[in-house]
C-alpha positions in Angstrom: 113.6 228.6 160.6 111.3 230.9 158.7 111.4 234.3 160.2 107.7 235.1 159.5 106.5 232.0 161.3 109.0 232.2 164.2 108.0 235.8 165.0 104.3 235.5 164.3 104.6 238.2 161.6 101.3 239.9 160.6 101.0 242.2 157.6 98.0 244.5 157.7 96.6 247.2 155.5 98.0 248.4 152.2 99.7 251.4 150.7 103.0 252.5 149.2 104.6 253.1 152.6 105.5 250.3 155.0 105.5 250.9 158.8 107.2 248.3 161.0 106.1 248.2 164.6 108.6 246.7 167.1 107.7 246.1 170.7 109.9 246.3 173.9 110.8 243.9 176.7 108.0 242.1 178.4 105.4 242.8 175.8 104.4 241.5 172.3 102.9 243.0 169.2 99.5 243.5 171.1 101.1 246.6 172.7 100.4 248.4 169.4 96.6 247.7 169.4 95.7 251.4 169.8 98.0 252.6 167.0 97.4 250.0 164.3 93.8 251.0 163.3 95.0 254.5 162.5 97.7 253.2 160.0 96.1 250.5 158.0 93.9 252.6 155.7 96.8 254.0 153.8 99.9 252.1 154.9 101.2 248.6 155.0 101.8 247.7 158.6 104.2 244.9 159.7 103.8 243.5 163.2 106.0 240.8 164.8 107.0 239.4 168.2 110.6 239.6 169.4 112.1 236.2 170.0 111.6 235.4 173.7 108.2 237.1 174.0 105.6 234.8 175.6 103.9 234.4 172.2 107.0 232.9 170.5 108.1 229.3 170.8 110.7 229.1 173.6 112.5 226.3 171.8 113.6 228.9 169.2 115.3 231.1 171.8 119.0 230.8 171.3 120.6 232.1 174.5 123.9 232.7 172.7 122.4 234.6 169.8 120.4 236.8 172.0 123.2 237.6 174.5 123.7 240.7 172.4 121.2 243.0 170.8 122.7 242.3 167.4 120.7 239.0 167.4 117.5 240.9 167.4 118.6 243.3 164.7 119.4 240.4 162.4 115.9 239.0 163.1 114.4 242.3 161.9 116.6 242.3 158.7 115.5 238.7 158.0 111.8 239.6 158.4 112.2 242.6 156.0 114.1 240.4 153.5 111.4 237.7 153.6 108.7 240.2 153.1 110.8 241.9 150.3 110.5 245.3 152.0 112.6 247.9 150.0 112.2 250.7 152.6 110.2 251.3 155.8 109.5 253.6 158.7 110.6 251.8 161.8 108.7 252.4 165.0 110.6 250.9 167.9 109.6 250.9 171.6 112.3 250.6 174.4 114.9 248.0 173.5 113.5 247.7 170.0 114.3 251.3 169.3 118.1 250.7 169.8 117.7 247.4 167.9 116.4 249.5 165.1 119.5 251.7 165.4 121.7 248.6 164.9 119.7 247.3 162.0 119.7 250.8 160.3 123.5 251.0 160.6 123.8 247.6 158.9 121.3 248.4 156.2 120.5 252.1 156.0 118.9 251.7 152.6 116.0 249.8 154.2 114.9 252.6 156.6 113.6 256.0 155.8 113.3 257.0 159.4 113.4 255.6 162.9 110.7 256.6 165.4 111.9 255.7 168.9 109.7 255.6 172.0 111.3 255.3 175.5 114.7 254.5 174.0 118.0 254.2 175.9 121.5 253.4 174.6 122.6 252.5 178.2 120.7 252.0 181.4 123.7 252.0 183.8 125.1 255.3 185.1 128.7 256.0 184.0 131.2 258.9 184.3 129.5 261.9 182.7 126.4 259.8 181.8 123.1 259.3 183.7 121.3 256.2 182.6 119.1 255.9 185.7 120.5 252.7 187.3 123.5 251.6 189.5 124.9 248.1 189.0 123.7 247.2 192.5 120.1 248.0 191.6 120.3 245.9 188.5 121.8 243.0 190.4 118.9 243.1 192.9 116.4 243.2 190.0 118.0 240.1 188.4 118.0 238.3 191.7 114.3 239.1 192.3 113.5 237.7 188.8 115.4 234.6 189.6 114.0 233.9 193.0 110.3 234.4 192.3 109.4 235.5 188.8 105.6 235.8 189.3 106.1 238.0 192.4 108.6 240.1 190.5 106.2 240.6 187.6 103.5 241.8 190.0 105.8 244.4 191.5 107.6 245.4 188.3 104.6 246.0 186.0 103.0 249.0 187.9 106.4 250.6 188.5 107.2 250.5 184.8 103.8 251.4 183.4 103.4 254.1 186.1 99.9 253.3 187.1 98.0 251.6 189.9 97.5 247.8 189.9 94.0 248.1 188.7 94.7 250.0 185.5 94.1 248.1 182.2 97.6 249.0 181.0 99.3 247.5 184.1 97.1 244.3 183.8 98.0 244.1 180.1 101.8 244.5 180.8 101.6 242.0 183.7 99.9 239.5 181.4 102.5 239.7 178.6 105.4 239.8 181.1 104.2 236.7 182.9 103.8 234.9 179.6 107.5 234.9 179.2 109.4 231.8 180.3 111.3 233.0 183.5 114.8 231.9 182.4 114.3 233.6 179.0 113.0 236.7 180.6 116.0 236.9 182.9 118.4 236.4 180.0 116.7 239.1 177.9 116.6 241.5 180.9 120.3 241.0 181.5 121.2 241.6 177.8 119.1 244.8 177.7 120.1 246.3 181.0 123.8 245.5 180.6 124.0 246.8 177.0 125.9 249.9 176.0 125.4 251.2 172.5 126.6 254.7 173.0 129.6 254.2 170.6 127.2 253.2 167.8 125.1 256.4 167.8 127.5 258.4 165.6 127.2 255.8 162.8 123.4 256.3 162.4 122.6 258.0 159.1 118.8 257.6 159.1 116.6 260.5 160.5 115.5 259.8 164.1 112.3 260.9 165.9 112.8 260.5 169.7 109.6 260.3 171.8 109.7 260.2 175.5 107.5 260.4 178.6 108.2 263.3 181.0 108.4 260.6 183.8 109.7 257.2 183.0 111.2 254.9 185.7 113.4 253.1 183.1 114.5 256.0 181.0 115.2 259.5 182.4 114.4 262.4 180.1 118.1 263.4 180.0 118.7 260.1 178.0 116.5 261.4 175.1 118.6 264.6 175.0 121.8 262.5 175.1 120.5 260.5 172.1 119.8 263.6 170.1 123.2 265.1 170.8 125.1 262.0 169.9 123.2 260.5 166.9 125.0 260.9 163.6 121.9 261.8 161.8 119.3 264.6 161.9 117.1 264.0 164.9 114.2 265.6 166.9 113.0 265.0 170.5 109.5 265.3 171.7 108.8 264.9 175.4 105.2 264.1 176.2 103.2 264.9 179.3 102.8 261.2 179.9 104.1 259.0 182.7 105.5 255.6 182.4 107.6 253.5 180.0 104.7 252.1 177.9 102.8 255.3 177.1 101.3 253.8 173.9 99.5 251.4 176.2 98.8 253.6 179.3 98.1 257.0 177.6 97.0 256.2 174.0 94.9 259.4 173.8 98.1 261.5 174.1 100.6 259.2 172.4 98.7 258.0 169.3 98.4 261.6 167.8 102.1 262.2 168.5 103.1 258.9 166.9 101.0 259.6 163.8 102.5 263.0 163.5 106.1 261.6 163.6 105.2 258.7 161.2 103.6 261.0 158.7 105.8 264.1 158.8 109.6 264.3 158.3 111.9 266.5 160.3 112.1 270.0 159.0 115.7 271.2 159.2 
């Protein structure tokens, strides 16, 4: 399987610097539509779809491989290898932010920095850790996905985006979410929500820029602070005045300038 073909890889723009844009659960590369035009003048931009996204061939989805987030990290490394990328700035949204962490631990030489939007190393609450969810809530979520996927999408999208049903961002997220095959969506959601990558954070050596909405149903602000405290590398947190888990879609006017700043400028220690 050729990674480029399987993941609908697109390479846009040109320049010495390469920026990789990695989307989160329930979306595809179209989630970056507001950001891409600002990057392609002076940078090479790599876009791709995570396996399991509605735009990918469901026959390629290996339930065993993607039962852990490592499977997605190996996909990213395969794409970078095929495109002969020597180093990149990796911009990861939601689950892809922590997938970027895994990939950077395996091959730190390939990443100059990680820009993470709405990232969480663990969604479940634990002793001395607040992830935002109890196991019972997650079980109910999985059950709802299983019993009526379309109805679940309709309810989940506005909650996660943080807007009313009529907003363009909610409609867009509903569309990409509903494009996923229901059994694949359930499997991906279970892998993400049951994952715990806290013990890996200390092994990160690449500088990290953590960007977070002030109000996010999926990721409480305290999680971004936890990330900064526990990452092994130099890191910075910026909490934006946005609401929702997909701010690059719902509040591009606020988020795009913030993202551009973090892509263009390094952390000053």
